[in-house]
C-alpha positions in Angstrom: 14.8 34.6 -46.8 11.7 32.9 -48.2 8.9 32.0 -45.8 9.2 28.3 -46.5 12.9 28.4 -45.8 12.3 30.2 -42.5 9.7 27.5 -41.5 12.1 24.7 -42.4 14.9 26.2 -40.3 12.6 27.0 -37.4 11.1 23.6 -37.4 14.5 21.9 -37.5 15.7 24.1 -34.6 12.6 23.4 -32.6 13.0 19.7 -33.2 16.6 19.9 -31.9 15.5 21.9 -28.8 12.7 19.5 -28.0 15.0 16.5 -28.4 17.6 18.2 -26.2 15.0 19.1 -23.6 13.5 15.7 -23.7 16.8 14.1 -23.0 17.3 16.2 -20.0 13.7 16.6 -18.6 11.7 13.6 -19.7 11.3 10.9 -17.1 9.8 7.5 -17.4 6.9 6.7 -15.1 7.8 4.4 -12.2 7.8 0.7 -13.2 4.8 -1.2 -12.1 5.8 -3.5 -9.2 4.0 -6.4 -7.6 4.8 -7.2 -3.9 3.9 -10.4 -2.0 2.4 -10.4 1.4 0.2 -12.8 3.4 0.0 -15.3 6.2 3.2 -16.8 4.8 5.1 -13.6 5.8 8.7 -14.6 6.5 11.2 -13.4 9.1 14.7 -12.2 8.2 16.5 -15.5 8.8 14.0 -17.3 6.4 14.5 -14.7 3.7 18.3 -15.0 4.1 18.3 -18.8 3.7 15.6 -19.1 1.0 16.0 -15.9 -1.1 17.3 -17.7 -4.2 14.1 -19.8 -4.4 11.8 -17.0 -3.3 13.0 -14.9 -6.2 11.7 -17.5 -8.7 8.2 -16.3 -7.9 6.6 -13.6 -10.1 7.1 -10.6 -7.7 9.3 -7.6 -7.4 9.6 -7.8 -3.7 8.3 -9.2 -0.4 6.8 -7.8 2.7 8.5 -9.4 5.7 8.8 -8.6 9.4 11.1 -8.7 12.4 10.5 -11.5 14.8 8.7 -10.1 18.0 9.6 -6.4 17.3 7.0 -5.4 14.8 4.3 -3.3 16.5 4.5 0.4 15.7 2.7 1.5 18.9 4.8 -0.6 21.4 6.0 2.0 24.0 8.6 -0.3 25.5 12.0 0.7 24.4 13.5 -2.1 22.2 16.9 -3.5 23.0 19.1 -3.0 20.0 21.5 -5.7 21.3 18.6 -8.2 21.2 17.8 -7.2 17.7 21.4 -7.7 16.5 21.0 -11.3 15.3 18.1 -10.2 13.1 20.0 -7.2 11.9 22.8 -9.6 10.9 20.4 -11.7 8.9 19.0 -8.6 7.2 22.5 -7.5 6.2 23.3 -10.9 4.8 20.3 -11.2 2.4 21.6 -11.4 -1.2 18.8 -9.7 -3.1 18.8 -10.0 -6.8 15.4 -9.7 -8.7 13.5 -8.7 -5.6 14.3 -5.0 -5.8 11.5 -3.5 -3.7 11.2 -5.1 -0.3 9.5 -3.8 2.9 9.6 -4.5 6.6 6.1 -4.5 8.2 4.8 -2.7 11.2 1.4 -3.3 12.8 -0.9 -0.8 14.7 -2.2 -3.2 17.3 -2.6 -1.2 20.5 -1.6 -4.0 22.9 0.1 -1.7 25.4 -2.6 0.9 25.9 -0.8 3.5 23.9 -2.1 7.0 24.8 -1.8 9.7 22.1 -1.2 12.3 25.0 1.5 10.3 26.8 4.9 11.9 26.0 6.9 9.3 27.8 5.3 6.5 25.8 6.0 8.4 22.6 9.6 8.7 23.4 9.8 4.9 23.4 7.6 4.6 20.3 9.7 7.0 18.2 12.9 5.3 19.3 11.5 1.9 18.2 10.4 3.4 14.9 13.9 4.6 14.2 15.2 1.1 15.0 12.6 -0.4 12.6 13.7 2.0 9.9 17.4 1.3 10.6 16.6 -2.4 10.2 15.0 -1.8 6.9 18.0 0.2 5.8 20.4 -2.5 6.8 18.3 -5.0 4.9 18.4 -2.8 1.8 14.6 -2.4 1.9 13.0 0.4 0.1 10.8 1.2 3.0 8.2 0.3 5.6 4.7 -1.2 5.3 2.3 0.1 8.0 -0.9 -2.0 8.6 -3.2 0.3 10.5 -5.8 -2.4 11.1 -6.3 -2.7 14.9 -5.7 -6.4 15.8 -6.7 -5.7 19.4 -7.6 -2.4 21.0 -8.5 0.2 18.4 -6.2 3.3 18.5 -8.2 5.1 15.9 -11.6 5.4 17.5 -12.7 8.6 19.3 -14.0 6.9 22.5 -14.7 7.4 26.1 -11.0 7.1 26.8 -10.2 10.4 25.1 -13.6 12.2 25.4 -12.0 14.5 28.0 -10.9 16.3 24.9 -12.9 17.5 21.9 -12.5 15.6 18.7 -10.6 18.5 17.2 -8.2 18.5 20.2 -7.6 14.7 19.8 -7.2 15.1 16.0 -4.5 17.8 16.6 -2.6 15.5 19.0 -2.8 12.6 16.6 -1.6 14.7 13.7 1.4 15.6 15.8 2.0 11.9 16.4 1.8 11.2 12.7 4.4 13.9 12.2 6.7 12.2 14.7 6.0 8.8 13.1 7.2 9.9 9.7 10.1 11.9 11.1 11.4 8.9 13.0 11.2 6.7 9.9 12.8 9.2 7.4 15.6 10.0 9.9 17.0 6.5 9.1 15.4 6.1 5.6 15.5 9.5 3.9 14.1 8.1 0.7 11.5 5.9 2.4 8.6 4.3 0.7 5.8 4.0 3.3 3.1 1.6 2.0 -0.1 1.6 4.1 -3.1 -0.6 3.5 -5.6 2.2 4.6 -5.2 5.9 3.9 -7.5 8.9 3.4 -9.4 7.0 0.7 -10.9 4.9 3.5 -13.4 7.7 4.1 -14.6 7.9 0.5 -18.2 7.5 1.6 -17.9 10.9 3.4 -15.9 12.7 0.8 -18.8 14.3 -1.0 -20.5 15.9 2.1 -20.1 19.5 1.2 -20.3 21.0 4.7 -16.9 20.5 6.4 -18.4 20.6 9.9 -20.9 17.9 9.1 -18.2 15.9 7.5 -16.0 16.1 10.6 -19.0 15.2 12.8 -19.6 12.1 10.8 -15.9 11.3 10.7 -15.7 11.5 14.5 -18.2 8.6 14.8 -16.2 6.3 12.4 -14.2 3.5 14.0 -11.2 4.8 12.1 -11.9 8.4 13.0 -8.4 9.5 14.0 -6.5 7.8 11.1 -7.1 10.8 8.8 -5.3 13.2 11.2 -2.5 10.8 11.6 -1.9 10.7 7.9 -2.0 14.5 7.6 0.7 14.7 10.2 2.8 12.1 8.3 2.3 14.0 5.1 3.3 17.3 6.7 6.5 15.8 7.9 7.4 13.9 4.7 10.7 14.9 3.1 10.6 15.6 -0.7 12.1 12.2 -1.5 9.6 10.2 0.6 6.6 8.6 -1.0 3.4 7.5 0.9 1.5 4.7 -1.0 -2.2 4.3 -0.4 -2.5 0.6 -0.7 -6.3 0.7 -1.0 -7.2 -2.6 0.6 -10.8 -2.2 -0.6 -9.7 -3.3 -4.1 -9.6 -6.8 -2.7 -13.2 -7.2 -3.7 -13.4 -5.7 -7.2 -15.3 -7.4 -9.9 -15.2 -4.7 -12.6 -12.3 -2.9 -14.3 -13.9 0.5 -13.8 -13.8 0.0 -10.0 -10.0 0.2 -10.2 -10.2 3.5 -12.1 -12.8 4.8 -9.6 -10.5 3.9 -6.8 -7.6 5.8 -8.4 -9.8 8.9 -8.6 -10.8 8.5 -4.9 -7.1 8.3 -3.8 -6.0 11.2 -6.0 -8.9 13.5 -5.9 -11.9 12.7 -3.6 -9.5 12.1 -0.6 -8.6 15.7 -0.7 -11.7 16.4 1.3 -9.7 15.2 4.3 -6.4 16.9 3.5 -5.9 20.5 4.8 -5.7 23.0 2.0 -2.0 23.8 2.8 -1.1 20.2 2.2 -3.0 19.4 -1.0 -0.2 20.3 -3.4 2.2 18.1 -1.3 -0.4 15.3 -1.4 -0.3 15.4 -5.2 3.5 14.9 -5.3 4.0 12.7 -2.2 1.1 10.3 -2.1 0.9 7.5 -4.6 -2.1 5.4 -5.5 -1.5 1.7 -4.9 -3.8 -1.3 -5.4 -4.3 -4.7 -3.7 -5.1 -8.2 -4.7 -6.8 -10.8 -2.5 -6.1 -14.3 -3.9 -8.4 -16.1 -1.4 -11.3 -13.9 -2.6 -10.9 -14.8 -6.3 -9.7 -18.4 -6.0 -12.3 -19.8 -3.7 -10.0 -20.1 -0.7 -12.1 -18.1 1.8 -14.0 -20.0 4.5 -16.8 -21.1 4.3 -16.3 -21.0 0.5 -20.0 -21.1 -0.3 -20.4 -17.6 1.1 -18.2 -16.1 -1.6 -18.6 -15.5 -5.3 -15.6 -17.4 -6.5 -17.1 -20.7 -5.2 -19.7 -20.4 -7.9 -17.2 -20.0 -10.7 -15.3 -22.8 -12.5 -11.6 -23.2 -11.8 -10.9 -21.6 -15.2 -13.1 -18.7 -14.6 -11.6 -18.0 -11.2 -8.2 -17.8 -12.8 -9.6 -15.4 -15.5 -11.1 -13.2 -12.7 -7.8 -13.3 -10.9 -5.8 -12.4 -14.0 -8.1 -9.5 -14.8 -7.7 -8.1 -11.3 -3.9 -8.4 -11.5 -4.0 -6.7 -14.9 -6.2 -3.7 -13.9 -4.5 -3.3 -10.5 -1.2 -2.9 -12.3 -2.7 -0.7 -15.0 -4.1 1.8 -12.5 -1.5 1.8 -9.7 1.1 4.6 -9.7 3.8 2.1 -8.8 2.9 -0.6 -6.2 0.4 -3.5 -6.1 0.5 -5.8 -3.1 -0.7 -9.4 -3.5 -2.2 -10.8 -0.3 -3.1 -14.3 0.6 -4.0 -16.4 3.7 -4.7 -20.0 2.8 -1.7 -20.6 0.5 2.0 -20.3 0.9 4.3 -19.2 -2.0 7.4 -20.2 -0.2 6.3 -23.8 0.4 4.9 -24.4 -3.1 1.3 -24.3 -1.8 -0.2 -22.3 -4.6 -3.4 -23.1 -6.6 -2.7 -24.5 -10.1 -2.6 -21.7 -12.7 -2.3 -18.8 -10.2 1.3 -18.1 -10.9 0.7 -18.3 -14.7 -2.2 -15.8 -14.4 0.1 -13.3 -12.7 2.8 -13.8 -15.3 0.3 -13.4 -18.1 -1.2 -10.2 -16.7 2.3 -8.7 -16.0 3.5 -9.5 -19.6 0.4 -7.8 -21.1 1.0 -4.7 -19.0 4.7 -4.6 -19.8 4.0 -5.0 -23.5 1.3 -2.4 -23.5 -1.3 -5.0 -24.6 -5.0 -5.2 -23.7 -6.2 -7.9 -21.3 -7.8 -9.7 -24.2 -11.0 -10.9 -22.6 -13.9 -9.7 -20.5 -15.0 -11.1 -17.1 -18.5 -9.4 -17.2 -20.4 -12.5 -18.2 -18.3 -14.7 -15.9 -19.1 -12.5 -12.8 -22.8 -12.1 -13.8 -23.2 -15.9 -14.1 -21.5 -16.5 -10.8 -23.6 -13.9 -9.0 -26.8 -15.4 -10.4 -25.8 -18.9 -9.3 -24.9 -17.6 -5.9 -28.2 -15.8 -5.5 -30.1 -19.0 -6.5 -28.2 -21.1 -4.0 -29.0 -18.7 -1.2 
């Protein structure tokens, strides 16, 4: 057989094998999804009644919450019978285009939760299972956990737990994170757990080379115990579970490169706080998410003159917002959450042009197109004007 003939046959065979392997092994990346959340957060009955109109908005899902029963660290056992009317509403929601919906839990420590109190944690884990069951009944993909302490801070290493060393408290909190995740995935074995703050919160400490010094500095942070909690949750997570770092700090981005830097922090720099034995699991279980803050870019924060968007024209605000939507979607692994306070998507209280900006950015991402404009000069001019006024 001539060499050229052998090459032709080998190349053809290789092409067949590659094609066959590709049809079996190749997987598309997860679709980019935009989820709505804000002060307009609805309850199940509202979603059930209004879902047809809600789904006209440019989102893939909504974050909503149970009425009254929505605090993750509430140690009082919840009464499933009292929850039944909301469970019925959840079951009756006729989702169509909103494919990725989440029930929300808050970390407010209003009942003096104690990491070392076993009796409290029996109640807490029971309530978490009920929350996850509610999400399952409502055909949600998972749970949103907002760790921000709207009240007593459960994450600080304070005088209340100084009877133990920081390492001892971290070990206990890691165990509670394990229980937290176990309770959720018992009811939702394929849970998506979207959190607004994850290990990336400690990016300013990530480059400290000495691990003891890094831990010492971490112990003085107001969020000191959150890292251990997420290590416990990661340890417990089943292979089908995904934990999404929602990276709330991306609210304030003014440059495209900040989104890429954030992705690197989530994926790589955060490993400074992940035990060596969990780093491979972190790579497969933790997703990078991004956040948008509409009030920040559209001059809705109060007082408006304190913020950059006030010094931009209405057109330039929308361009900034569209750019942030575009780069958030471009850099996320799957989920972007769009947050607002002083607007309401469900009551048609949305600034002119905001919805079109979202749709424009989404279409460009879906079509594999560039943004098509730069916001560098817009931001620079606004910052200059702001500095002159102050």
